[in-house]
N, C-alpha and C positions, 0 to 999 in steps of 0.2 A: 430084574429086577424091574418094578413099572414105577413109573413118575409119579404118583400119589406118594410108595411105598418110599421113594429117595428122598421125598418132600415131605413128610414128615420122621424122616431115621434118627432117632433119638441120640445118634452119633455123626453129625456131618461131618464132610471133611473136607473141606472147606468153606470160607468167610462166605462165600457164594450159595452155596448150597444152606447156612443158618438162615442167611436173607431170604432167601427163597423161600425156604418151611415156614418161617415166621409170617409171611404175608401170604401162603396159604393158610396157613391155621386162622388168621384172623381173615379171613374171605369165609372159609369154613363158621365160625364163628357168627360172622355177618348174614349170611344167607340165612343162619336158623331165626332171623328176626325178620317177619313176613312185613311188618309196616316199613323198615328201614329199605329190604327189596323194594316195595312200593316206589317208597322216596326215589330211590336210584333209577328204578324205572323211569320214574317225570323228569326226573335230571336228566338223563341219559338219550330221550323222545325232545327233552330241548335241544341238546346239542345236535342231534340229530336232524332235527328241524332247520338252527339257526345253516347247518352247512350245505344240507338240502335245500334250503329258501328257493331254488329258483325253479326245482323240479315240482316240490308239492305247491307252490303256487297258483292257482290256476289264472289270475289274475296280474294284471301289472297293478303293484300297491300305490304307484304314484298319479296314474293317470286315469283323469276321472270320466265315465262314464257322459253318456244323455239326460243331461240331468230332466230332460222331459221325461221321460219314459222306466228309468235308471235309479232316481233317483229315493233314498230311506227305502229301500222293499224290503221287506219281511225275505225271514230265513228261508232259502226252497234248493231244491235242489240245485240250481244253478251257483245261485250265492247262499251256501252253507252259513253262512252268520249274517243275511243280509246287506243294504250297501249302507254306505253314510250318505249326510249331507249333501256332497262333491260326487255323489255316486260313483265311491270308488267302494271295491269289495274287502270288507271289512276280513272276511276270513283269510286275504291277502296278506291285508295291513300286520293284523298277529302273525304270524309267520314271520314275515320281515321283522315284525320286530322284537322277536327272542334274539334275532344277531342283534341288536343295538342293547337289550337284557343280556347278556351271555356278553357280552364284550365290558357294559360295565362292570357286571361282577369278578369279572379274569381282571381286568385293572385294576379296582379296588383291591384285591387281593393281594395282588402284584404289589403292589406300591406299600397298603398301607399294615401288609407281614412282616417285613421284612421291617420294618419302622419297630413296632411294636414289640420284633424282638430286641431289635438293640439294644432301642431305651430298657425296657423292664431286664434283662439278661444284665446288664452296665450298670445301673443302676445296684441292682441286687447281687452280684459279684461287688464289687468295688462298697457300697454300704458307705457309709460316713457322707461325708457335704455330698458326694456324687448322690447317692439317692435324696436326701432329701431335694435336692436340686430339682432330679429331672420327675419324680413323682408330682413335687409341687406343680412343676409344668404340667406333668396329668392331670392332674387334680384340675386346674385350669379348664382346660378341652372338656373335662367329665363331669364337669358344675351347671354346661348348657344339653339341653336338649339336640340332639343329634339332627334331629330336621331342623330348627330355629340358627345351628352355629351352619351348616350348609347351606342353608339361604342367606345369611351374613357373607361367606366369603363367595359366594356363586356372584352376590351381592356386585361384591369390590369385581369379583374379577372380570366378572357380563355372563350372559346367559351362552349356551351353547353344551353340547356332547362333554366335551372334553374339558372344560374347566368343570361341571357336574360331578368326571369323575373327581378327578384333583379336589373338589369340595368334598366329596366325601371320602372320598382318602384319609382327607384330614382330620375328620370326625372321629374316623373309625379305629386307630391305632389304638386307644388309651385303654382299652381292655384289655387287646395282648400286653400291653405292657404289661397291667398289671399281675397277670395272669404269669405271665414270664417272669418277672421278680419275683412273685412267689413261688416257683418250681424250685430257680437259683437258688432261692436261701435254704433251701432243704436240700441244694447238691453240692454248694460251693463249700462246708463244712466236711463232706466223706471222706474218706481216705482213698478211695480213687483218684477225685482233684490231687490230694494232697500226694499221691504218687507222680502227678505227672507235674506240679512242682517239681517237684526232688527232682526229675529227672533236665530241669529245667525250662522249660515250655513258661514263655512271655503268657501275660495274660491275655492280649487279644487271639491266642491261639487256644487259648483252653478257653476265653468265652465260646467262637466261634466253631473249635474243633469238639469239642466236647459238651459243651452246657449247651448249646443253644438246641443240640439235636437229642438231646434229656428233657428237653424242652416241647419239639414240635409236634410231639403227638394230639398234649392238651391245650397248644393254638389251633391243631388243623380243627378237630373237636367245634372249638366255640369259633373261628372261621366260617366253619357250614352250618352250623349253626345262626348265626352274621348273616349269613346270604337270605334268607328273607328280608331282613331290616333294610338291608344295601338296595334292594327292588323295592320293596317298597319307599324307602325316603329315594330315592330316584324317576320312581313313579312320583313323587308328590313333587318333585322337584316339573317334572317333564306338565305335571297339572296346570303349574302356579307359571308356565309357560318360560322357566329360567333352564331346563336341562335343552333336550335332541327339540329342534327347530322345525317349523313345519318347511316341508312335505313330509319331514322323515317319520316313517311311524313307528312310533313310540308309543306305550300302551299308555303309560300315565294323561298324555297330548292328547289318545284319542278318546279319552273317559272327560277330559277336558272340552273336547270339540260336543262330546254327544250329550253332554247333562243336557241342556237347553233344549234334547226330546226326550227324555228320561220318562214322561208322563205316555206321549203317544207313541215314541216310537221304542220303546226298551234297551233292544239289543245294540243299541250304534254306541252305548256304554257300555251295558253288562256283558259282553261277548270278551272285551278289553279287560272288566275287572274280573272275568272268572279266571283270563289267564293268567294275571298275578296273584289270583288265590292259590289256585291249581302250584304253580311254579314252587308261588312262599312255602307250603305245606309240605311240598316236594324235597326240599331244602332239609327243612325242619326234618322229618321226617330221619330224613339220615343221616341228619345231625344228630338225633339220638341213641339211630343207632352204632353211629360209629362212637359216641360217647360212651356205652356202654362195652364197645371189643377193647376199646383203645383205652381206657381208663385203668393204669396201674395199680389203681386199689379195689379196684370192684373184682369178683369173681369167674375166674377161666373156666 
Protein backbone atom coordinates (compact mmCIF):
# COMPACT_ATOMS: atom_id res chain seq x y z
CA UNK A 1 0.00 0.00 0.00
CA UNK A 2 1.37 3.40 -0.98
CA UNK A 3 1.37 6.42 1.29
CA UNK A 4 -1.41 7.99 -0.75
CA UNK A 5 -3.59 4.89 -0.45
CA UNK A 6 -2.91 4.79 3.30
CA UNK A 7 -3.97 8.43 3.68
CA UNK A 8 -7.09 8.04 1.52
CA UNK A 9 -8.23 4.80 3.14
CA UNK A 10 -11.96 4.69 3.96
CA UNK A 11 -11.25 2.48 6.98
CA UNK A 12 -8.48 4.11 9.06
CA UNK A 13 -7.02 1.91 11.76
CA UNK A 14 -6.02 4.72 14.12
CA UNK A 15 -6.98 8.24 15.06
CA UNK A 16 -3.65 9.47 13.69
CA UNK A 17 -4.35 7.94 10.28
CA UNK A 18 -7.84 9.48 10.26
CA UNK A 19 -6.51 12.96 11.05
CA UNK A 20 -3.70 12.75 8.51
CA UNK A 21 -6.13 11.46 5.91
CA UNK A 22 -8.53 14.34 6.50
CA UNK A 23 -5.67 16.84 6.27
CA UNK A 24 -4.50 15.27 3.01
CA UNK A 25 -8.02 15.42 1.51
CA UNK A 26 -8.23 19.07 2.52
CA UNK A 27 -4.92 19.74 0.79
CA UNK A 28 -6.06 17.98 -2.39
CA UNK A 29 -9.22 20.07 -2.43
CA UNK A 30 -7.29 23.29 -1.81
CA UNK A 31 -4.80 22.42 -4.55
CA UNK A 32 -7.57 22.45 -7.13
CA UNK A 33 -8.18 26.15 -6.46
CA UNK A 34 -5.60 28.03 -8.55
CA UNK A 35 -6.24 31.40 -6.93
CA UNK A 36 -5.87 29.89 -3.46
CA UNK A 37 -2.56 28.33 -4.51
CA UNK A 38 -1.45 31.71 -5.82
CA UNK A 39 -2.31 33.23 -2.44
CA UNK A 40 -0.48 30.42 -0.65
CA UNK A 41 2.55 31.04 -2.86
CA UNK A 42 2.57 34.75 -1.97
CA UNK A 43 2.35 33.95 1.75
CA UNK A 44 5.14 31.37 1.48
CA UNK A 45 7.34 33.89 -0.36
CA UNK A 46 6.65 36.43 2.41
CA UNK A 47 7.69 33.92 5.07
CA UNK A 48 10.84 32.88 3.19
CA UNK A 49 11.72 36.53 2.53
CA UNK A 50 11.41 37.30 6.24
CA UNK A 51 13.51 34.29 7.25
CA UNK A 52 16.27 34.81 4.68
CA UNK A 53 16.26 38.62 4.60
CA UNK A 54 19.98 38.70 5.44
CA UNK A 55 20.71 36.63 2.33
CA UNK A 56 18.22 38.23 -0.08
CA UNK A 57 18.80 41.91 0.68
CA UNK A 58 21.80 43.25 -1.27
CA UNK A 59 22.33 46.26 1.01
CA UNK A 60 22.03 47.17 4.68
CA UNK A 61 18.50 48.59 5.14
CA UNK A 62 19.61 50.97 7.88
CA UNK A 63 22.82 52.39 6.43
CA UNK A 64 22.52 55.49 4.28
CA UNK A 65 24.53 55.76 1.10
CA UNK A 66 26.30 58.75 -0.38
CA UNK A 67 23.71 61.54 -0.31
CA UNK A 68 25.49 63.37 -3.12
CA UNK A 69 25.39 60.56 -5.67
CA UNK A 70 22.97 57.83 -4.43
CA UNK A 71 19.99 59.80 -3.19
CA UNK A 72 16.60 59.20 -4.90
CA UNK A 73 18.02 57.03 -7.66
CA UNK A 74 15.55 55.45 -10.08
CA UNK A 75 15.16 51.64 -10.21
CA UNK A 76 18.15 49.98 -11.89
CA UNK A 77 20.10 46.71 -11.84
CA UNK A 78 22.12 48.03 -8.89
CA UNK A 79 19.08 49.22 -6.92
CA UNK A 80 16.12 47.16 -8.14
CA UNK A 81 13.53 49.48 -6.60
CA UNK A 82 15.59 52.65 -6.42
CA UNK A 83 16.78 54.52 -3.35
CA UNK A 84 15.00 56.80 -0.89
CA UNK A 85 15.78 60.32 0.28
CA UNK A 86 18.53 59.00 2.59
CA UNK A 87 20.15 56.96 -0.21
CA UNK A 88 18.99 53.65 1.30
CA UNK A 89 18.14 50.75 -0.99
CA UNK A 90 14.33 50.44 -1.12
CA UNK A 91 14.35 46.75 -2.10
CA UNK A 92 16.47 45.87 0.92
CA UNK A 93 14.17 47.85 3.20
CA UNK A 94 11.09 46.10 1.77
CA UNK A 95 12.73 42.70 2.29
CA UNK A 96 13.53 43.50 5.92
CA UNK A 97 10.12 45.13 6.30
CA UNK A 98 8.55 41.72 5.61
CA UNK A 99 9.83 40.69 9.04
CA UNK A 100 7.89 43.51 10.67
CA UNK A 101 4.76 42.65 8.69
CA UNK A 102 4.99 38.95 9.49
CA UNK A 103 5.66 39.71 13.17
CA UNK A 104 2.57 41.93 13.40
CA UNK A 105 0.35 39.38 11.63
CA UNK A 106 1.57 36.45 13.73
CA UNK A 107 1.39 38.26 17.07
CA UNK A 108 -2.09 39.69 16.42
CA UNK A 109 -3.35 36.25 15.40
CA UNK A 110 -1.83 34.62 18.50
CA UNK A 111 -3.34 37.25 20.81
CA UNK A 112 -6.72 38.00 19.25
CA UNK A 113 -7.78 34.48 18.25
CA UNK A 114 -7.73 32.91 21.75
CA UNK A 115 -9.52 35.96 23.19
CA UNK A 116 -12.24 35.80 20.56
CA UNK A 117 -12.66 32.04 20.98
CA UNK A 118 -12.82 32.30 24.76
CA UNK A 119 -15.40 35.09 24.74
CA UNK A 120 -17.55 33.64 21.95
CA UNK A 121 -17.65 30.03 23.13
CA UNK A 122 -18.29 31.04 26.76
CA UNK A 123 -21.15 33.34 25.75
CA UNK A 124 -22.70 30.80 23.42
CA UNK A 125 -22.35 27.85 25.79
CA UNK A 126 -23.72 29.42 28.97
CA UNK A 127 -26.21 31.87 27.44
CA UNK A 128 -28.35 34.03 29.73
CA UNK A 129 -26.73 36.94 31.53
CA UNK A 130 -23.22 35.70 30.67
CA UNK A 131 -24.07 35.88 26.97
CA UNK A 132 -25.68 39.31 27.38
CA UNK A 133 -22.70 40.86 29.20
CA UNK A 134 -20.01 39.41 26.94
CA UNK A 135 -21.85 40.27 23.73
CA UNK A 136 -22.57 43.82 24.84
CA UNK A 137 -18.86 44.30 25.51
CA UNK A 138 -18.19 42.87 22.06
CA UNK A 139 -20.72 45.28 20.53
CA UNK A 140 -18.92 48.22 22.14
CA UNK A 141 -15.69 47.26 20.35
CA UNK A 142 -17.54 46.62 17.08
CA UNK A 143 -19.18 50.05 17.24
CA UNK A 144 -15.88 51.78 16.37
CA UNK A 145 -13.91 51.44 13.12
CA UNK A 146 -10.86 49.28 13.68
CA UNK A 147 -8.29 51.89 12.67
CA UNK A 148 -9.90 54.62 14.80
CA UNK A 149 -10.00 52.34 17.85
CA UNK A 150 -6.42 51.22 17.24
CA UNK A 151 -5.34 54.87 17.02
CA UNK A 152 -6.97 55.55 20.38
CA UNK A 153 -5.17 52.65 22.05
CA UNK A 154 -1.80 53.50 20.48
CA UNK A 155 -2.22 57.13 21.54
CA UNK A 156 -2.77 55.91 25.10
CA UNK A 157 0.02 53.31 25.08
CA UNK A 158 2.54 55.31 23.05
CA UNK A 159 4.09 54.75 19.61
CA UNK A 160 6.05 51.60 18.87
CA UNK A 161 5.64 48.24 17.17
CA UNK A 162 4.83 46.40 20.42
CA UNK A 163 2.07 48.83 21.35
CA UNK A 164 0.76 48.73 17.77
CA UNK A 165 0.47 44.93 17.99
CA UNK A 166 -1.42 45.18 21.27
CA UNK A 167 -3.74 47.87 19.90
CA UNK A 168 -4.53 45.92 16.72
CA UNK A 169 -5.09 42.71 18.71
CA UNK A 170 -7.51 44.48 21.06
CA UNK A 171 -9.54 45.67 18.08
CA UNK A 172 -9.41 42.37 16.13
CA UNK A 173 -11.02 39.83 18.50
CA UNK A 174 -14.74 40.89 18.38
CA UNK A 175 -15.52 39.33 14.96
CA UNK A 176 -13.97 36.06 16.11
CA UNK A 177 -16.10 36.16 19.26
CA UNK A 178 -19.26 36.69 17.22
CA UNK A 179 -18.39 33.83 14.89
CA UNK A 180 -17.45 31.46 17.74
CA UNK A 181 -20.70 32.28 19.57
CA UNK A 182 -22.77 31.51 16.48
CA UNK A 183 -21.00 28.19 16.02
CA UNK A 184 -21.39 27.33 19.71
CA UNK A 185 -25.13 27.99 19.66
CA UNK A 186 -25.50 25.28 17.01
CA UNK A 187 -23.27 22.84 18.93
CA UNK A 188 -24.21 23.15 22.60
CA UNK A 189 -27.54 21.27 22.36
CA UNK A 190 -26.33 18.41 20.17
CA UNK A 191 -26.41 14.80 21.34
CA UNK A 192 -22.63 14.77 21.21
CA UNK A 193 -22.31 17.49 23.88
CA UNK A 194 -25.17 15.98 25.92
CA UNK A 195 -23.33 12.65 26.05
CA UNK A 196 -20.18 14.39 27.29
CA UNK A 197 -22.19 16.10 30.04
CA UNK A 198 -23.65 12.76 31.12
CA UNK A 199 -20.12 11.43 31.51
CA UNK A 200 -19.53 14.09 34.16
CA UNK A 201 -17.36 16.51 32.18
CA UNK A 202 -17.31 20.06 33.54
CA UNK A 203 -18.08 23.13 31.48
CA UNK A 204 -14.46 24.35 30.99
CA UNK A 205 -13.44 20.91 29.72
CA UNK A 206 -16.42 20.75 27.38
CA UNK A 207 -15.75 24.25 26.02
CA UNK A 208 -12.01 23.91 25.43
CA UNK A 209 -11.89 20.21 24.70
CA UNK A 210 -14.92 19.81 22.44
CA UNK A 211 -16.60 23.09 21.48
CA UNK A 212 -13.50 25.12 20.59
CA UNK A 213 -12.07 22.45 18.20
CA UNK A 214 -15.39 22.40 16.33
CA UNK A 215 -15.25 26.20 15.95
CA UNK A 216 -11.63 26.32 14.82
CA UNK A 217 -12.16 25.77 11.09
CA UNK A 218 -14.51 28.75 10.74
CA UNK A 219 -12.31 30.95 12.92
CA UNK A 220 -9.16 30.01 10.97
CA UNK A 221 -10.85 31.08 7.74
CA UNK A 222 -11.93 34.39 9.30
CA UNK A 223 -8.46 35.03 10.72
CA UNK A 224 -6.85 34.38 7.33
CA UNK A 225 -9.28 36.76 5.63
CA UNK A 226 -8.60 39.37 8.33
CA UNK A 227 -4.84 39.29 7.74
CA UNK A 228 -5.15 41.83 4.94
CA UNK A 229 -7.04 44.20 7.26
CA UNK A 230 -4.42 43.69 9.97
CA UNK A 231 -1.63 44.52 7.52
CA UNK A 232 -3.45 47.65 6.35
CA UNK A 233 -4.11 48.76 9.93
CA UNK A 234 -0.45 48.26 10.85
CA UNK A 235 0.60 50.16 7.73
CA UNK A 236 -1.86 52.94 8.62
CA UNK A 237 -0.38 53.26 12.10
CA UNK A 238 3.12 53.27 10.61
CA UNK A 239 2.07 55.90 8.07
CA UNK A 240 0.86 58.14 10.92
CA UNK A 241 4.08 57.60 12.87
CA UNK A 242 2.44 55.51 15.61
CA UNK A 243 3.71 52.08 14.55
CA UNK A 244 7.30 51.00 13.95
CA UNK A 245 9.66 53.88 14.59
CA UNK A 246 12.54 55.04 12.33
CA UNK A 247 14.90 53.72 11.15
CA UNK A 248 12.97 50.41 11.29
CA UNK A 249 11.92 49.44 7.73
CA UNK A 250 8.13 49.29 8.04
CA UNK A 251 6.11 49.54 4.83
CA UNK A 252 3.57 52.11 6.07
CA UNK A 253 6.32 54.37 7.40
CA UNK A 254 8.17 54.03 4.09
CA UNK A 255 5.10 55.28 2.24
CA UNK A 256 4.82 58.21 4.65
CA UNK A 257 8.44 59.23 4.09
CA UNK A 258 8.03 58.92 0.32
CA UNK A 259 4.80 60.86 -0.09
CA UNK A 260 6.74 64.11 -0.36
CA UNK A 261 8.38 62.84 -3.55
CA UNK A 262 5.39 61.10 -5.13
CA UNK A 263 5.33 63.36 -8.21
CA UNK A 264 8.99 63.40 -9.23
CA UNK A 265 10.28 60.23 -7.53
CA UNK A 266 7.24 57.95 -7.60
CA UNK A 267 9.10 54.73 -6.71
CA UNK A 268 9.87 55.83 -3.12
CA UNK A 269 6.24 55.49 -2.03
CA UNK A 270 4.98 53.19 -4.78
CA UNK A 271 7.24 50.18 -4.09
CA UNK A 272 6.19 49.65 -0.45
CA UNK A 273 2.60 50.29 -1.53
CA UNK A 274 2.87 47.48 -4.08
CA UNK A 275 4.31 45.21 -1.37
CA UNK A 276 1.32 45.90 0.89
CA UNK A 277 -1.09 45.29 -2.00
CA UNK A 278 0.49 41.99 -3.06
CA UNK A 279 0.69 40.54 0.46
CA UNK A 280 -2.87 41.62 1.29
CA UNK A 281 -4.08 40.06 -1.97
CA UNK A 282 -2.25 36.84 -1.12
CA UNK A 283 -3.94 36.49 2.27
CA UNK A 284 -7.34 37.26 0.75
CA UNK A 285 -6.95 34.64 -1.98
CA UNK A 286 -5.75 32.06 0.53
CA UNK A 287 -8.62 32.89 2.89
CA UNK A 288 -11.19 32.47 0.11
CA UNK A 289 -9.71 29.10 -0.76
CA UNK A 290 -9.71 27.93 2.86
CA UNK A 291 -13.32 29.04 3.22
CA UNK A 292 -14.32 26.85 0.30
CA UNK A 293 -12.41 23.87 1.72
CA UNK A 294 -13.13 24.15 5.44
CA UNK A 295 -16.76 25.33 5.31
CA UNK A 296 -18.67 22.41 6.82
CA UNK A 297 -21.85 23.49 5.01
CA UNK A 298 -20.17 23.62 1.60
CA UNK A 299 -20.01 20.82 -0.91
CA UNK A 300 -16.94 18.65 -0.83
